[in-house]
C-alpha positions in Angstrom: 97.7 32.6 57.6 98.1 36.4 57.6 101.0 37.4 59.8 99.5 40.8 60.5 96.4 39.3 62.0 98.6 37.0 64.1 100.7 39.9 65.5 97.9 42.5 65.8 97.1 42.1 69.5 100.8 42.2 70.4 101.3 45.3 68.2 98.5 47.1 70.0 100.1 46.5 73.3 103.5 47.8 72.2 101.8 50.8 70.5 100.2 51.8 73.9 103.6 51.4 75.6 105.3 53.5 73.0 102.7 56.3 73.3 103.0 56.4 77.1 106.8 56.4 77.1 107.0 59.0 74.4 104.6 61.3 76.3 106.6 61.0 79.5 109.8 61.8 77.7 108.3 64.7 75.7 106.8 66.1 78.9 110.1 65.9 80.7 111.9 67.7 77.8 109.2 70.3 77.5 109.2 71.1 81.2 113.0 71.4 81.1 112.9 74.0 78.3 110.2 75.9 80.2 112.3 75.8 83.4 115.3 77.2 81.5 113.3 80.0 79.9 111.7 80.9 83.3 115.2 80.9 84.9 116.5 83.3 82.2 113.6 85.7 82.8 114.2 85.6 86.6 117.9 86.3 86.1 117.0 89.3 83.8 114.4 90.4 86.5 111.5 90.4 84.0 108.0 89.1 84.3 107.6 85.7 82.7 106.2 85.8 79.1 103.4 83.2 79.5 102.4 83.1 75.8 106.0 82.5 74.8 106.5 79.9 77.5 103.4 78.0 76.5 104.3 78.1 72.8 107.8 76.8 73.7 106.5 73.9 75.8 103.9 72.8 73.2 106.5 73.0 70.4 109.2 71.0 72.3 106.7 68.5 73.5 105.3 67.6 70.1 108.8 67.6 68.5 110.2 65.3 71.1 107.2 63.1 71.0 107.3 62.7 67.2 111.1 62.0 67.1 111.1 59.5 70.0 108.0 57.6 68.9 108.7 57.7 65.2 112.4 56.7 65.4 112.6 54.4 68.4 109.2 53.3 69.8 106.9 52.8 66.9 105.9 49.0 66.9 107.2 47.8 63.5 106.9 44.1 62.6 110.6 43.6 63.3 110.4 45.3 66.8 107.3 43.3 67.7 108.9 40.0 66.6 112.1 40.7 68.5 110.1 41.6 71.6 108.0 38.5 71.4 111.0 36.2 70.8 112.8 37.8 73.8 110.0 37.9 76.3 107.8 34.9 75.4 110.6 32.4 74.9 109.9 31.7 71.2 113.6 31.4 70.4 113.7 33.5 67.2 110.6 31.7 65.8 108.8 35.0 65.1 111.9 36.5 63.5 112.4 33.5 61.3 108.7 33.6 60.4 109.0 37.1 59.1 112.3 36.5 57.3 111.1 33.4 55.4 107.5 34.3 55.0 107.8 34.2 51.2 110.1 31.2 51.0 108.3 28.0 49.6 110.8 25.3 50.5 109.7 22.4 52.7 112.0 23.5 55.5 110.5 27.0 55.5 107.0 25.7 55.5 107.8 23.4 58.5 109.4 26.4 60.3 106.3 28.6 59.6 104.0 25.9 60.9 106.0 25.5 64.1 106.2 29.3 64.7 102.5 29.8 64.2 101.6 27.0 66.6 103.9 28.4 69.3 102.5 32.0 68.7 98.9 30.8 69.0 99.7 29.1 72.3 100.8 32.5 73.8 98.8 35.6 74.9 99.5 39.3 74.8 99.0 39.3 78.6 102.2 37.4 78.9 104.1 40.4 77.4 104.7 42.8 80.3 105.1 46.5 80.1 108.7 47.6 80.5 109.2 49.4 83.9 108.3 53.1 83.5 108.6 54.1 87.2 111.9 55.8 86.6 110.6 57.8 83.7 107.5 58.9 85.7 109.7 60.0 88.7 112.0 62.0 86.5 109.1 63.7 84.7 107.4 64.6 88.1 110.7 66.0 89.5 111.2 68.2 86.4 107.6 69.3 86.4 107.8 70.3 90.1 111.0 72.2 89.6 109.4 74.1 86.7 106.2 74.9 88.7 108.3 76.2 91.6 110.4 78.4 89.3 107.3 79.8 87.7 105.8 80.6 91.1 108.8 82.5 92.3 108.8 86.4 92.2 110.4 87.7 89.1 113.0 89.7 91.3 114.0 86.7 93.4 117.6 87.0 92.3 117.8 90.8 93.0 119.6 91.0 96.4 120.0 94.8 96.5 117.1 96.9 97.9 115.0 98.2 95.0 114.9 101.9 94.6 111.4 103.2 95.3 110.1 105.4 92.5 108.0 108.1 94.3 106.2 109.0 91.1 105.1 105.4 90.5 104.1 105.2 94.2 102.0 108.3 93.7 100.2 106.7 90.7 99.7 103.5 92.7 98.2 105.4 95.6 95.7 107.0 93.3 94.8 103.8 91.6 94.4 101.9 94.8 92.4 104.7 96.4 89.9 105.0 93.5 89.5 101.2 93.3 88.9 100.9 97.0 86.4 103.8 96.9 84.4 102.2 94.1 84.5 98.8 95.7 83.2 100.3 99.0 80.4 102.1 97.1 79.4 98.9 95.2 79.4 96.8 98.3 77.4 99.3 100.4 73.7 98.9 101.1 72.8 102.3 99.8 70.1 102.9 97.2 71.2 102.4 93.6 70.3 106.0 92.7 72.4 107.2 95.6 75.3 104.9 94.5 75.1 106.4 91.0 75.4 109.9 92.4 78.4 109.1 94.4 80.0 107.3 91.5 79.6 110.4 89.4 81.6 112.4 92.1 84.3 109.7 92.1 84.5 109.7 88.3 85.0 113.5 88.3 87.6 113.1 91.1 89.6 110.5 89.2 89.6 112.8 86.1 90.9 115.7 88.2 93.6 113.6 89.9 94.9 112.4 86.5 95.2 116.0 85.2 97.9 116.9 87.7 100.9 115.1 89.4 101.2 117.6 92.2 100.3 115.9 95.5 99.1 119.1 97.2 96.6 119.8 94.4 95.5 116.2 94.4 95.0 116.4 98.2 92.8 119.5 97.7 90.7 117.7 95.1 90.2 114.7 97.4 89.1 117.1 100.2 86.7 118.8 97.8 85.2 115.5 96.7 85.0 114.3 100.3 82.9 117.4 101.2 80.6 116.8 98.2 80.0 113.2 99.2 79.5 114.2 102.9 77.0 116.9 101.8 75.1 114.4 99.6 74.8 111.8 102.3 73.9 114.4 104.9 70.8 115.2 102.9 69.9 111.6 103.3 70.3 111.7 107.1 66.8 113.1 107.6 66.7 112.0 111.2 68.7 115.1 112.1 66.4 117.7 110.6 63.2 115.8 111.6 64.5 115.2 115.1 65.5 118.8 115.5 62.0 120.0 114.5 60.3 117.5 116.9 62.4 118.8 119.8 60.9 122.3 119.4 57.6 121.1 120.9 57.3 119.9 124.5 55.0 117.0 123.6 57.4 115.5 121.1 60.8 116.6 122.6 61.8 113.2 123.9 60.8 111.5 120.6 62.8 114.1 118.6 65.9 113.5 120.8 65.6 109.7 120.3 65.3 110.0 116.5 68.2 112.5 116.3 70.4 110.1 118.3 69.2 107.1 116.2 68.4 105.1 119.3 65.6 102.7 118.6 65.2 101.7 122.3 64.8 105.4 123.2 62.3 105.8 120.4 60.2 102.9 121.8 60.3 104.4 125.4 59.3 107.9 124.2 56.4 106.5 122.1 55.1 104.5 125.1 55.2 107.6 127.3 53.5 109.6 124.5 50.9 107.0 124.2 50.1 107.1 127.9 49.8 110.9 127.8 47.3 110.6 125.0 45.3 107.9 126.9 45.1 110.2 129.9 44.2 113.3 127.8 42.3 112.6 124.6 42.6 116.2 123.4 46.3 115.7 122.9 45.6 113.5 119.8 44.7 116.4 117.6 47.6 118.4 118.9 50.0 115.6 118.2 49.1 115.1 114.5 49.1 118.8 114.0 52.6 119.0 115.4 53.8 116.1 113.2 52.3 117.8 110.1 54.1 121.0 110.9 57.4 119.2 111.6 57.3 117.4 108.2 56.6 120.7 106.5 59.3 122.7 108.3 62.0 120.0 108.0 61.8 120.3 104.2 62.5 116.5 103.9 61.7 114.7 100.7 58.3 113.0 101.0 59.8 109.8 99.5 62.1 109.4 102.6 61.3 106.4 104.8 61.2 108.4 108.0 59.0 111.1 106.4 56.6 108.4 105.2 56.6 106.7 108.7 55.6 109.9 110.5 53.2 110.9 107.7 51.3 107.6 108.1 51.4 108.0 111.9 49.8 111.4 111.5 47.1 110.0 109.2 46.3 107.2 111.6 46.0 109.7 114.5 43.6 111.8 112.5 41.3 108.8 112.0 41.0 108.2 115.7 37.9 109.3 117.6 37.8 109.4 121.4 34.1 108.7 121.2 34.6 105.2 119.6 34.7 102.3 122.0 37.8 100.9 120.2 39.7 104.2 120.7 42.3 102.7 123.0 42.8 99.7 120.8 43.1 101.8 117.7 45.5 104.2 119.5 47.7 101.3 120.5 47.7 99.9 117.0 48.7 103.3 115.5 51.6 103.6 118.0 52.8 100.0 117.3 52.7 100.6 113.6 54.6 103.9 113.9 57.2 102.3 116.2 57.9 99.6 113.6 58.1 102.0 110.7 60.4 104.4 112.6 62.7 101.6 113.6 63.1 100.5 110.0 63.7 104.0 108.8 66.4 104.5 111.5 68.1 101.3 110.5 68.4 102.6 107.0 69.7 105.9 108.4 72.3 104.0 110.4 73.5 102.3 107.2 73.9 105.7 105.5 75.8 107.1 108.5 78.1 104.1 108.6 78.9 104.3 104.9 79.5 108.0 105.1 82.2 107.4 107.8 83.8 104.6 105.8 84.0 106.7 102.6 85.4 109.7 104.6 88.1 107.5 106.2 89.1 106.1 102.9 89.5 109.6 101.4 91.3 111.0 104.4 93.8 108.1 104.4 94.4 108.6 100.7 95.0 112.3 101.1 97.4 111.7 104.0 99.3 109.1 102.0 99.7 111.5 99.1 101.1 114.2 101.4 103.4 111.7 103.1 104.7 110.7 99.6 105.3 114.3 98.8 107.3 114.7 102.0 109.3 111.5 101.2 110.1 112.9 97.7 111.3 116.2 99.0 113.3 114.5 101.7 115.0 112.3 99.0 115.7 115.3 96.8 117.2 117.1 99.8 119.5 114.2 100.7 120.6 113.9 97.1 121.3 117.7 97.0 123.4 117.5 100.2 125.4 114.6 98.8 126.2 116.5 95.7 127.2 119.6 97.6 129.6 117.6 99.8 131.5 116.3 96.7 133.3 119.5 96.0 136.6 120.1 97.6 137.8 123.5 96.3 136.1 126.5 97.9 134.7 124.3 100.7 135.6 126.7 103.4 134.1 129.7 101.6 130.9 127.7 101.0 130.6 126.8 104.6 131.1 130.3 105.7 128.3 131.6 103.4 126.1 128.7 104.6 126.6 129.6 108.2 125.9 133.3 107.5 122.7 132.4 105.6 121.7 130.1 108.4 122.1 132.9 110.9 120.0 135.3 108.8 117.3 132.7 108.5 117.2 132.2 112.3 117.0 136.0 112.8 114.0 136.3 110.5 112.3 133.4 112.2 112.8 135.1 115.5 111.3 138.3 114.2 108.3 136.7 112.6 107.5 134.4 115.4 107.9 130.6 115.5 104.4 129.7 116.4 102.2 127.8 113.9 100.4 130.1 111.5 102.7 133.0 112.1 103.3 133.5 108.4 99.9 132.3 107.2 98.7 133.2 103.8 96.9 136.6 103.8 98.0 137.4 107.3 99.5 140.7 108.5 103.3 141.2 107.9 105.5 141.3 111.0 105.7 144.7 112.6 102.4 145.9 111.0 100.3 145.1 114.0 97.4 147.6 114.0 97.1 147.9 117.7 100.9 148.7 118.1 100.8 151.3 115.3 97.9 153.1 117.0 99.7 153.1 120.4 97.6 150.3 121.9 98.6 146.9 123.2 101.6 146.1 125.3 104.2 146.8 122.5 105.5 143.3 122.4 105.0 143.0 118.6 103.7 139.4 119.1 101.1 138.3 116.6 98.0 136.4 117.8 98.3 132.7 117.5 96.5 131.0 114.6 94.3 128.3 116.1 93.2 127.1 112.7 96.5 125.3 112.1 97.1 124.4 115.7 96.1 120.8 115.1 98.9 120.4 112.6 101.6 121.9 114.8 104.4 119.6 115.9 105.7 120.8 119.3 108.9 118.7 119.0 110.1 120.0 115.7 108.3 123.4 115.9 107.0 122.9 112.4 103.6 123.0 110.8 102.5 120.2 108.4 102.3 122.5 105.4 100.7 120.0 103.1 97.7 119.3 105.2 97.1 123.0 105.9 97.4 123.7 102.1 95.0 120.9 101.3 92.3 122.4 103.6 92.7 125.9 102.3 92.7 124.8 98.7 89.6 122.7 99.2 87.8 125.6 100.7 88.8 127.8 97.7 87.6 125.2 95.2 84.3 124.9 97.0 83.8 128.7 97.0 84.8 128.8 93.3 82.3 126.1 92.5 79.5 127.9 94.4 80.2 131.1 92.3 81.4 133.1 95.3 84.8 134.1 93.8 84.8 137.1 91.3 86.7 136.6 88.0 89.4 139.1 88.9 90.0 137.6 92.3 90.0 134.1 90.7 93.0 134.9 88.6 94.9 136.2 91.6 94.0 133.2 93.7 94.9 130.7 91.0 98.3 132.3 90.7 98.7 132.3 94.4 98.0 128.6 94.9 100.0 127.7 91.8 103.0 129.5 93.4 102.5 127.6 96.7 102.4 124.2 94.8 106.2 124.2 94.6 106.8 125.5 98.1 108.5 123.1 100.5 107.9 122.7 104.2 
């Protein structure tokens, strides 16, 4: 009888056990190496190199698997025989069968016959798997430890506060701002053509922001783009121009006010009142559609606009009415109901445009303010660093302090002469003492300059300072808009460019 066929079922069972044990052991070793590598990266405060980590795990896993299974757990004939003799109570019969399988003595034949009969009386089911619960628990523990280590922040072992890099923060502000702006545009309910136009403005803005690292100039570019987007969306808000034109006529004044306000309920009420007037006086029908035709012409609204089309269809329906027809009142009611539904739909679309305009303006305003705050933080940090370096010197300290006090006194004196109100030294303003009224003998002779209300909203009454960055951003945006419109001559452009460039480095 072939011994291999006799032991085949037992060999398969031990083969499965060896594969499972080898896999558990190899997984445990692989996770251990991955844990150590991840720990090293955390200690070095570096992001985990995932490709390297995966390569290490796979390599260690297969190497451990091959070594363990090949050297210790592969079911050779001797290992199968020893396991059977030990667990099935065969008392070394299988081992003797293998050892004397080629011996032809009578004693050997009797031993083989006895061994075969005992083996055939057993079943592979009697051979139990060795306990693997411990191996599975160890593997799970190591796997969980590795997963936790990989999920920890890479700077978990850094206990000191990280130093904030203002330049990196500035770049992050711009990246987040552009991403948020584009996401809002994509998620909006605006027409695709309008979305594309706004995306073009955003693309140009991103290009301009990446050309400079000066926060003031970037704030000016954002202000300019914000105005472009607002102007673009304002052209789509046709309810303003159409409503304004309708208010010029007594017959449609209430309807015009309701459309301008975007109140659908008021539109319904005004249309019902207008319908009643037309029922009482049939001659007003012709007057009404003449007014609507004139309003659509004078408002200069695109004929493709929904509100334009709603009123145009309303005018067409009114022209087709005839007071002589018996169905006049029914047709009049139908025309008004149709116009009411169309105007309501158009105003809903207008409300969407208005809402998206406010959202985009808020995003751009927040980004501009954040850039200016970042600039103030940088200047504050540089100032603190400068003060620290100045305090390090010991020799000549008294002299330095004296000069500092003297300079401080001069500075206060100049401030007193020029006036401490916001806008006192505004760009392009008259110099102190050059008041025209005083020089001509007029006025009260107090030498006080008129207060600049344009920068009043940026005046801080506690510190007595003007938020320079925000004022600069507004003036610079106005200049860029005028330059784009071709209102600035070439000679003046060179002067203004040099002027704003010099202000870029000015501190508050």
